[in-house]
N, CA, C and O atoms as CSV, one atom per row, in Angstrom:
chain,resi,resn,atom,element,x,y,z
A,1,UNK,N,N,89.960,113.576,78.373
A,1,UNK,CA,C,89.591,113.682,79.772
A,1,UNK,C,C,90.716,113.092,80.611
A,1,UNK,O,O,91.224,112.009,80.321
A,2,UNK,N,N,91.083,113.801,81.625
A,2,UNK,CA,C,92.142,113.327,82.508
A,2,UNK,C,C,91.593,112.266,83.448
A,2,UNK,O,O,90.440,112.328,83.875
A,3,UNK,N,N,92.416,111.320,83.754
A,3,UNK,CA,C,92.032,110.319,84.742
A,3,UNK,C,C,92.743,110.631,86.050
A,3,UNK,O,O,93.796,111.269,86.060
A,4,UNK,N,N,92.179,110.191,87.116
A,4,UNK,CA,C,92.790,110.395,88.422
A,4,UNK,C,C,92.561,109.157,89.257
A,4,UNK,O,O,91.620,108.395,89.034
A,5,UNK,N,N,93.420,108.979,90.200
A,5,UNK,CA,C,93.259,107.826,91.078
A,5,UNK,C,C,92.914,108.299,92.471
A,5,UNK,O,O,93.266,109.403,92.887
A,6,UNK,N,N,92.221,107.443,93.170
A,6,UNK,CA,C,91.835,107.763,94.549
A,6,UNK,C,C,92.840,107.076,95.456
A,6,UNK,O,O,92.810,105.859,95.637
A,7,UNK,N,N,93.732,107.884,96.024
A,7,UNK,CA,C,94.751,107.304,96.884
A,7,UNK,C,C,94.296,107.240,98.338
A,7,UNK,O,O,94.862,106.501,99.143
A,8,UNK,N,N,93.288,108.009,98.659
A,8,UNK,CA,C,92.773,107.978,100.022
A,8,UNK,C,C,91.278,107.726,99.970
A,8,UNK,O,O,90.620,108.067,98.986
A,9,UNK,N,N,90.749,107.142,101.005
A,9,UNK,CA,C,89.324,106.863,101.048
A,9,UNK,C,C,88.575,108.116,101.475
A,9,UNK,O,O,88.971,108.814,102.408
A,10,UNK,N,N,87.499,108.378,100.777
A,10,UNK,CA,C,86.664,109.537,101.082
A,10,UNK,C,C,85.248,109.031,101.301
A,10,UNK,O,O,84.742,108.229,100.516
A,11,UNK,N,N,84.615,109.493,102.352
A,11,UNK,CA,C,83.254,109.059,102.641
A,11,UNK,C,C,82.286,109.728,101.672
A,11,UNK,O,O,82.449,110.894,101.315
A,12,UNK,N,N,81.284,108.973,101.257
A,12,UNK,CA,C,80.290,109.509,100.329
A,12,UNK,C,C,79.542,110.693,100.934
A,12,UNK,O,O,79.097,111.587,100.214
A,13,UNK,N,N,79.407,110.694,102.248
A,13,UNK,CA,C,78.737,111.825,102.911
A,13,UNK,C,C,79.500,113.127,102.660
A,13,UNK,O,O,78.889,114.166,102.411
A,14,UNK,N,N,80.820,113.072,102.725
A,14,UNK,CA,C,81.631,114.267,102.471
A,14,UNK,C,C,81.457,114.731,101.034
A,14,UNK,O,O,81.398,115.930,100.762
A,15,UNK,N,N,81.377,113.777,100.120
A,15,UNK,CA,C,81.173,114.124,98.713
A,15,UNK,C,C,79.792,114.730,98.526
A,15,UNK,O,O,79.636,115.719,97.810
A,16,UNK,N,N,78.797,114.144,99.163
A,16,UNK,CA,C,77.433,114.681,99.064
A,16,UNK,C,C,77.368,116.096,99.624
A,16,UNK,O,O,76.728,116.967,99.035
A,17,UNK,N,N,78.016,116.328,100.744
A,17,UNK,CA,C,78.044,117.678,101.322
A,17,UNK,C,C,78.702,118.673,100.373
A,17,UNK,O,O,78.265,119.819,100.265
A,18,UNK,N,N,79.748,118.235,99.692
A,18,UNK,CA,C,80.418,119.106,98.729
A,18,UNK,C,C,79.511,119.411,97.541
A,18,UNK,O,O,79.503,120.536,97.041
A,19,UNK,N,N,78.748,118.415,97.087
A,19,UNK,CA,C,77.795,118.652,95.995
A,19,UNK,C,C,76.751,119.668,96.439
A,19,UNK,O,O,76.430,120.591,95.690
A,20,UNK,N,N,76.223,119.511,97.638
A,20,UNK,CA,C,75.252,120.478,98.153
A,20,UNK,C,C,75.852,121.874,98.257
A,20,UNK,O,O,75.182,122.868,97.977
A,21,UNK,N,N,77.105,121.940,98.657
A,21,UNK,CA,C,77.791,123.235,98.769
A,21,UNK,C,C,77.838,123.937,97.417
A,21,UNK,O,O,77.557,125.131,97.321
A,22,UNK,N,N,78.191,123.196,96.381
A,22,UNK,CA,C,78.265,123.778,95.038
A,22,UNK,C,C,76.876,124.196,94.566
A,22,UNK,O,O,76.705,125.278,94.003
A,23,UNK,N,N,75.882,123.333,94.799
A,23,UNK,CA,C,74.527,123.652,94.363
A,23,UNK,C,C,73.971,124.877,95.081
A,23,UNK,O,O,73.317,125.722,94.470
A,24,UNK,N,N,74.235,124.964,96.370
A,24,UNK,CA,C,73.695,126.078,97.153
A,24,UNK,C,C,74.422,127.384,96.873
A,24,UNK,O,O,73.797,128.438,96.759
A,25,UNK,N,N,75.743,127.312,96.765
A,25,UNK,CA,C,76.530,128.536,96.617
A,25,UNK,C,C,76.607,129.021,95.174
A,25,UNK,O,O,76.771,130.214,94.919
A,26,UNK,N,N,76.486,128.082,94.228
A,26,UNK,CA,C,76.642,128.464,92.831
A,26,UNK,C,C,78.100,128.590,92.418
A,26,UNK,O,O,78.394,129.057,91.318
A,27,UNK,N,N,79.012,128.180,93.286
A,27,UNK,CA,C,80.438,128.230,92.962
A,27,UNK,C,C,80.779,127.265,91.837
A,27,UNK,O,O,80.025,126.338,91.540
A,28,UNK,N,N,81.909,127.499,91.230
A,28,UNK,CA,C,82.421,126.559,90.244
A,28,UNK,C,C,83.034,125.384,90.994
A,28,UNK,O,O,83.422,125.507,92.156
A,29,UNK,N,N,83.116,124.244,90.314
A,29,UNK,CA,C,83.652,123.046,90.947
A,29,UNK,C,C,85.064,123.284,91.466
A,29,UNK,O,O,85.416,122.837,92.557
A,30,UNK,N,N,85.857,123.979,90.691
A,30,UNK,CA,C,87.260,124.185,91.072
A,30,UNK,C,C,87.426,125.121,92.267
A,30,UNK,O,O,88.524,125.243,92.811
A,31,UNK,N,N,86.358,125.772,92.672
A,31,UNK,CA,C,86.435,126.709,93.788
A,31,UNK,C,C,86.027,126.086,95.121
A,31,UNK,O,O,85.843,126.798,96.108
A,32,UNK,N,N,85.886,124.768,95.153
A,32,UNK,CA,C,85.552,124.118,96.424
A,32,UNK,C,C,86.639,124.400,97.459
A,32,UNK,O,O,87.825,124.283,97.152
A,33,UNK,N,N,86.252,124.767,98.671
A,33,UNK,CA,C,87.254,125.000,99.718
A,33,UNK,C,C,88.055,123.738,100.021
A,33,UNK,O,O,87.625,122.628,99.708
A,34,UNK,N,N,89.207,123.917,100.624
A,34,UNK,CA,C,90.121,122.805,100.884
A,34,UNK,C,C,89.579,121.775,101.858
A,34,UNK,O,O,90.100,120.660,101.898
A,35,UNK,N,N,88.573,122.085,102.633
A,35,UNK,CA,C,88.015,121.127,103.576
A,35,UNK,C,C,87.210,120.016,102.921
A,35,UNK,O,O,86.915,119.000,103.551
A,36,UNK,N,N,86.860,120.206,101.668
A,36,UNK,CA,C,86.081,119.214,100.926
A,36,UNK,C,C,87.019,118.296,100.147
A,36,UNK,O,O,88.201,118.599,99.984
A,37,UNK,N,N,86.479,117.161,99.661
A,37,UNK,CA,C,87.291,116.306,98.787
A,37,UNK,C,C,87.666,117.066,97.510
A,37,UNK,O,O,87.137,118.147,97.250
A,38,UNK,N,N,88.567,116.506,96.729
A,38,UNK,CA,C,89.002,117.164,95.501
A,38,UNK,C,C,87.809,117.385,94.573
A,38,UNK,O,O,86.891,116.568,94.501
A,39,UNK,N,N,87.850,118.508,93.871
A,39,UNK,CA,C,86.712,118.871,93.039
A,39,UNK,C,C,86.450,117.837,91.947
A,39,UNK,O,O,85.298,117.626,91.567
A,40,UNK,N,N,87.504,117.185,91.435
A,40,UNK,CA,C,87.320,116.201,90.376
A,40,UNK,C,C,86.481,115.018,90.858
A,40,UNK,O,O,85.636,114.502,90.126
A,41,UNK,N,N,86.727,114.600,92.098
A,41,UNK,CA,C,85.989,113.488,92.674
A,41,UNK,C,C,84.532,113.878,92.930
A,41,UNK,O,O,83.617,113.102,92.655
A,42,UNK,N,N,84.328,115.069,93.450
A,42,UNK,CA,C,82.973,115.558,93.708
A,42,UNK,C,C,82.199,115.669,92.402
A,42,UNK,O,O,81.039,115.263,92.330
A,43,UNK,N,N,82.833,116.214,91.370
A,43,UNK,CA,C,82.184,116.358,90.066
A,43,UNK,C,C,81.864,114.992,89.463
A,43,UNK,O,O,80.805,114.809,88.863
A,44,UNK,N,N,82.767,114.044,89.619
A,44,UNK,CA,C,82.564,112.694,89.115
A,44,UNK,C,C,81.292,112.086,89.712
A,44,UNK,O,O,80.458,111.543,88.987
A,45,UNK,N,N,81.151,112.180,91.029
A,45,UNK,CA,C,79.966,111.624,91.672
A,45,UNK,C,C,78.723,112.412,91.308
A,45,UNK,O,O,77.657,111.818,91.146
A,46,UNK,N,N,78.817,113.717,91.174
A,46,UNK,CA,C,77.664,114.532,90.768
A,46,UNK,C,C,77.146,114.067,89.410
A,46,UNK,O,O,75.936,113.972,89.202
A,47,UNK,N,N,78.067,113.777,88.484
A,47,UNK,CA,C,77.654,113.306,87.163
A,47,UNK,C,C,76.942,111.958,87.255
A,47,UNK,O,O,75.953,111.740,86.556
A,48,UNK,N,N,77.422,111.060,88.094
A,48,UNK,CA,C,76.777,109.758,88.270
A,48,UNK,C,C,75.395,109.933,88.909
A,48,UNK,O,O,74.406,109.374,88.434
A,49,UNK,N,N,75.344,110.707,89.981
A,49,UNK,CA,C,74.094,110.880,90.710
A,49,UNK,C,C,73.071,111.696,89.932
A,49,UNK,O,O,71.876,111.596,90.212
A,50,UNK,N,N,73.501,112.495,88.968
A,50,UNK,CA,C,72.587,113.357,88.216
A,50,UNK,C,C,72.017,112.704,86.963
A,50,UNK,O,O,71.135,113.270,86.319
A,51,UNK,N,N,72.504,111.535,86.617
A,51,UNK,CA,C,72.014,110.864,85.405
A,51,UNK,C,C,70.574,110.407,85.598
A,51,UNK,O,O,70.212,109.825,86.621
A,52,UNK,N,N,69.763,110.691,84.578
A,52,UNK,CA,C,68.397,110.179,84.600
A,52,UNK,C,C,68.403,108.821,83.914
A,52,UNK,O,O,69.219,108.560,83.030
A,53,UNK,N,N,67.492,107.970,84.329
A,53,UNK,CA,C,67.444,106.646,83.710
A,53,UNK,C,C,66.552,106.684,82.481
A,53,UNK,O,O,65.920,107.701,82.196
A,54,UNK,N,N,66.502,105.594,81.767
A,54,UNK,CA,C,65.746,105.530,80.513
A,54,UNK,C,C,64.234,105.571,80.720
A,54,UNK,O,O,63.488,105.876,79.790
A,55,UNK,N,N,63.794,105.272,81.902
A,55,UNK,CA,C,62.359,105.222,82.173
A,55,UNK,C,C,61.764,106.598,82.446
A,55,UNK,O,O,60.557,106.712,82.663
A,56,UNK,N,N,62.580,107.634,82.439
A,56,UNK,CA,C,62.080,108.982,82.666
A,56,UNK,C,C,61.971,109.366,84.127
A,56,UNK,O,O,61.477,110.446,84.451
A,57,UNK,N,N,62.428,108.494,85.013
A,57,UNK,CA,C,62.414,108.834,86.442
A,57,UNK,C,C,63.455,109.907,86.715
A,57,UNK,O,O,64.452,110.007,86.001
A,58,UNK,N,N,63.224,110.710,87.748
A,58,UNK,CA,C,64.244,111.699,88.120
A,58,UNK,C,C,65.539,111.008,88.540
A,58,UNK,O,O,65.537,109.836,88.917
A,59,UNK,N,N,66.623,111.738,88.472
A,59,UNK,CA,C,67.920,111.179,88.855
A,59,UNK,C,C,67.940,110.879,90.350
A,59,UNK,O,O,67.086,111.344,91.106
A,60,UNK,N,N,68.914,110.109,90.750
A,60,UNK,CA,C,69.084,109.775,92.164
A,60,UNK,C,C,69.243,111.041,93.003
A,60,UNK,O,O,68.677,111.148,94.091
A,61,UNK,N,N,70.007,111.986,92.495
A,61,UNK,CA,C,70.220,113.238,93.222
A,61,UNK,C,C,68.921,114.025,93.351
A,61,UNK,O,O,68.626,114.559,94.421
A,62,UNK,N,N,68.143,114.103,92.277
A,62,UNK,CA,C,66.860,114.814,92.334
A,62,UNK,C,C,65.912,114.163,93.338
A,62,UNK,O,O,65.222,114.857,94.085
A,63,UNK,N,N,65.878,112.841,93.356
A,63,UNK,CA,C,65.014,112.130,94.303
A,63,UNK,C,C,65.418,112.427,95.740
A,63,UNK,O,O,64.570,112.672,96.598
A,64,UNK,N,N,66.712,112.401,95.989
A,64,UNK,CA,C,67.206,112.648,97.339
A,64,UNK,C,C,66.953,114.092,97.773
A,64,UNK,O,O,66.542,114.341,98.906
A,65,UNK,N,N,67.195,115.023,96.884
A,65,UNK,CA,C,66.964,116.428,97.217
A,65,UNK,C,C,65.487,116.698,97.470
A,65,UNK,O,O,65.136,117.494,98.341
A,66,UNK,N,N,64.632,116.038,96.713
A,66,UNK,CA,C,63.203,116.207,96.916
A,66,UNK,C,C,62.781,115.675,98.282
A,66,UNK,O,O,61.969,116.295,98.969
A,67,UNK,N,N,63.340,114.513,98.681
A,67,UNK,CA,C,63.016,113.939,99.991
A,67,UNK,C,C,63.474,114.825,101.136
A,67,UNK,O,O,62.817,114.891,102.175
A,68,UNK,N,N,64.592,115.502,100.952
A,68,UNK,CA,C,65.122,116.338,102.027
A,68,UNK,C,C,64.474,117.721,102.064
A,68,UNK,O,O,64.741,118.504,102.975
A,69,UNK,N,N,63.627,118.027,101.083
A,69,UNK,CA,C,62.968,119.326,101.078
A,69,UNK,C,C,63.818,120.425,100.478
A,69,UNK,O,O,63.598,121.603,100.759
A,70,UNK,N,N,64.777,120.060,99.664
A,70,UNK,CA,C,65.670,121.028,99.033
A,70,UNK,C,C,64.867,121.976,98.166
A,70,UNK,O,O,64.022,121.551,97.377
A,71,UNK,N,N,65.138,123.268,98.319
A,71,UNK,CA,C,64.452,124.274,97.514
A,71,UNK,C,C,65.397,125.001,96.586
A,71,UNK,O,O,65.005,125.954,95.912
A,72,UNK,N,N,66.633,124.559,96.547
A,72,UNK,CA,C,67.608,125.211,95.684
A,72,UNK,C,C,68.305,126.350,96.395
A,72,UNK,O,O,68.083,126.575,97.584
A,73,UNK,N,N,69.144,127.066,95.677
A,73,UNK,CA,C,69.844,128.188,96.290
A,73,UNK,C,C,68.853,129.266,96.699
A,73,UNK,O,O,67.791,129.409,96.092
A,74,UNK,N,N,69.202,130.013,97.719
A,74,UNK,CA,C,68.309,131.068,98.191
A,74,UNK,C,C,68.092,132.126,97.119
A,74,UNK,O,O,66.982,132.630,96.945
A,75,UNK,N,N,69.151,132.453,96.410
A,75,UNK,CA,C,69.062,133.476,95.372
A,75,UNK,C,C,70.032,133.098,94.267
A,75,UNK,O,O,71.219,132.915,94.534
A,76,UNK,N,N,69.560,132.976,93.035
A,76,UNK,CA,C,70.478,132.617,91.959
A,76,UNK,C,C,71.600,133.628,91.821
A,76,UNK,O,O,71.429,134.812,92.110
A,77,UNK,N,N,72.756,133.143,91.375
A,77,UNK,CA,C,73.940,133.992,91.236
A,77,UNK,C,C,73.643,135.201,90.378
A,77,UNK,O,O,74.095,136.302,90.692
A,78,UNK,N,N,72.907,135.027,89.317
A,78,UNK,CA,C,72.653,136.143,88.405
A,78,UNK,C,C,71.838,137.237,89.067
A,78,UNK,O,O,72.005,138.413,88.744
A,79,UNK,N,N,70.960,136.870,89.988
A,79,UNK,CA,C,70.168,137.869,90.675
A,79,UNK,C,C,70.964,138.601,91.749
A,79,UNK,O,O,70.877,139.823,91.871
A,80,UNK,N,N,71.740,137.849,92.526
A,80,UNK,CA,C,72.446,138.485,93.639
A,80,UNK,C,C,73.650,139.301,93.147
A,80,UNK,O,O,74.122,140.176,93.873
A,81,UNK,N,N,74.156,139.039,91.938
A,81,UNK,CA,C,75.308,139.770,91.417
A,81,UNK,C,C,74.946,140.717,90.274
A,81,UNK,O,O,75.827,141.357,89.700
A,82,UNK,N,N,73.659,140.809,89.941
A,82,UNK,CA,C,73.271,141.632,88.801
A,82,UNK,C,C,73.562,143.113,89.055
A,82,UNK,O,O,73.752,143.870,88.103
A,83,UNK,N,N,73.600,143.534,90.312
A,83,UNK,CA,C,73.890,144.933,90.600
A,83,UNK,C,C,75.333,145.295,90.295
A,83,UNK,O,O,75.667,146.472,90.169
A,84,UNK,N,N,76.205,144.268,90.174
A,84,UNK,CA,C,77.611,144.525,89.877
A,84,UNK,C,C,77.916,144.440,88.381
A,84,UNK,O,O,78.997,144.832,87.941
A,85,UNK,N,N,76.969,143.931,87.607
A,85,UNK,CA,C,77.183,143.747,86.182
A,85,UNK,C,C,76.389,144.804,85.435
A,85,UNK,O,O,75.187,144.954,85.654
A,86,UNK,N,N,77.050,145.530,84.562
A,86,UNK,CA,C,76.347,146.533,83.771
A,86,UNK,C,C,75.532,145.861,82.679
A,86,UNK,O,O,75.987,144.906,82.050
A,87,UNK,N,N,74.339,146.360,82.461
A,87,UNK,CA,C,73.488,145.781,81.416
A,87,UNK,C,C,73.792,146.393,80.079
A,87,UNK,O,O,73.173,146.030,79.079
């Protein structure tokens, strides 16, 4: 695994917005637009926030998404692109 250093400060809100962008759009991490923090940093925080604890509680990210009323992407990638893929 490659290591990286954070040479500039990035607000957690920007990272959270980038995580939501990936979750909503279904894009790959490496396809984050340039306006967001680097994909490696966003992925790093997603992994931390997505970990479930030993007690079986939902992850921090799941708890937060539930509080905000998150319903997931409007249409999964496989459904919206199935017309372009031959079966």
